[in-house]
C-alpha positions as CSV (number, residue, x, y, z in Angstrom):
1,Q,2.6,-15.3,13.4
2,V,2.8,-12.1,11.3
3,Q,-0.5,-11.7,8.3
4,L,-0.9,-8.9,6.0
5,V,-4.2,-8.9,4.8
6,E,-5.2,-6.3,1.6
7,S,-8.6,-5.5,0.8
8,G,-10.5,-3.1,-1.7
9,G,-9.1,-4.2,-5.0
10,G,-11.0,-4.9,-8.2
11,L,-11.9,-3.2,-11.6
12,V,-12.8,0.3,-12.1
13,Q,-12.7,3.1,-14.9
14,A,-10.5,5.5,-15.7
15,G,-11.2,8.1,-13.3
16,G,-12.7,6.2,-10.7
17,S,-11.4,5.6,-7.0
18,L,-10.4,2.7,-4.8
19,R,-9.5,2.3,-1.0
20,L,-7.5,-0.4,-0.2
21,S,-7.2,-2.0,3.5
22,C,-4.4,-3.6,4.9
23,T,-4.3,-5.3,8.7
24,A,-2.0,-6.7,10.4
25,S,-1.8,-9.0,12.7
26,G,1.3,-10.5,14.9
27,L,3.1,-7.4,15.2
28,R,3.3,-4.2,16.8
29,F,1.6,-2.3,14.1
30,S,2.3,1.2,15.5
31,S,6.3,0.4,15.6
32,N,6.3,-0.4,11.9
33,D,6.5,1.9,8.8
34,M,3.8,0.8,6.8
35,G,3.7,1.1,3.0
36,W,1.9,0.1,-0.2
37,Y,3.8,-0.9,-3.3
38,R,2.7,-2.1,-6.8
39,Q,4.0,-4.5,-9.3
40,A,2.0,-4.7,-12.8
41,P,3.2,-7.3,-15.3
42,G,6.4,-7.1,-16.5
43,K,7.6,-4.6,-14.2
44,Q,9.6,-4.7,-11.1
45,R,7.7,-3.8,-7.8
46,E,7.9,-0.4,-7.1
47,L,7.1,2.0,-4.3
48,V,3.7,3.7,-4.2
49,A,3.2,5.0,-0.9
50,A,4.2,4.8,2.5
51,T,3.8,6.1,6.1
52,T,6.1,6.4,8.5
53,I,5.5,5.2,12.3
54,S,5.6,9.7,13.4
55,G,3.2,9.9,10.4
56,T,5.4,10.9,7.7
57,T,4.3,10.5,4.1
58,T,5.7,9.9,1.0
59,Y,4.7,9.2,-2.2
60,A,5.8,8.3,-5.9
61,T,6.2,10.9,-8.3
62,S,3.4,8.8,-10.5
63,V,0.5,9.2,-7.6
64,Q,1.8,12.4,-5.8
65,G,-1.5,14.3,-6.1
66,R,-4.1,11.5,-6.8
67,F,-3.3,8.5,-4.0
68,T,-3.4,9.9,-0.2
69,I,-1.9,6.8,2.1
70,S,-3.0,6.8,5.8
71,R,-2.8,4.5,9.1
72,D,-5.2,4.0,12.1
73,N,-2.7,2.3,15.0
74,A,-6.1,1.4,17.0
75,K,-7.1,-1.0,14.1
76,N,-3.8,-2.0,12.9
77,T,-4.8,-0.9,9.9
78,V,-3.1,1.1,6.7
79,Y,-5.1,2.9,3.6
80,V,-4.3,4.3,0.5
81,Q,-7.1,6.0,-0.6
82,M,-6.7,6.2,-4.8
83,D,-8.4,9.0,-6.9
84,G,-8.0,9.5,-10.1
85,L,-6.7,5.7,-10.8
86,K,-5.6,5.5,-14.7
87,P,-5.0,2.5,-16.9
88,E,-0.9,2.9,-16.1
89,D,-2.2,2.0,-12.6
90,T,-3.1,-1.4,-13.1
91,A,-1.3,-3.8,-10.8
92,V,-0.8,-5.7,-8.4
93,Y,-1.1,-4.2,-4.7
94,Y,0.9,-5.0,-2.0
95,C,1.3,-4.4,1.7
96,N,4.7,-4.0,3.5
97,A,5.4,-3.2,7.5
98,A,9.1,-2.9,7.8
99,S,10.7,-2.4,11.2
100,G,13.8,-1.7,13.1
101,T,17.5,0.0,11.0
102,S,18.8,-1.0,8.2
103,P,20.7,-3.3,7.2
104,G,18.9,-5.2,9.3
105,R,15.4,-4.2,9.0
106,T,12.8,-6.7,9.2
107,V,10.2,-7.1,6.7
108,Y,6.8,-8.4,5.6
109,W,4.4,-8.9,2.8
110,G,0.6,-9.3,2.1
111,Q,-0.1,-11.2,-0.5
112,G,-1.2,-8.7,-3.3
113,T,-4.8,-7.6,-4.2
114,Q,-5.5,-6.7,-8.0
115,V,-6.7,-3.1,-9.1
116,T,-7.3,-3.2,-12.9
117,V,-8.0,0.5,-14.0
118,S,-9.7,0.2,-17.8
119,S,-10.2,2.7,-20.2
């Protein structure tokens, strides 16, 4: 059974930092592209940052230069360091694992962790 367990969310003041962690089990972590998505109330889920199996990273324009994604294959864990947080970063953050090639990619999601940034 595949599980993605996120941690590290919470309440922080604007300008502060948080580091989210997502630990995977039940899958071959090193063979999965990993990503962080977020969903704010009334909005669609959006990609925040992603890292491929080769280590290539991608960021949403809104977080470029403030967030850093990294992965530790030995620990089956992906992180996102979030600095310079803004109230508009408030959302539920979800971990995502994806493998295979489109259109038949296998995708898993974590349960989400709340990040709230106060002004």
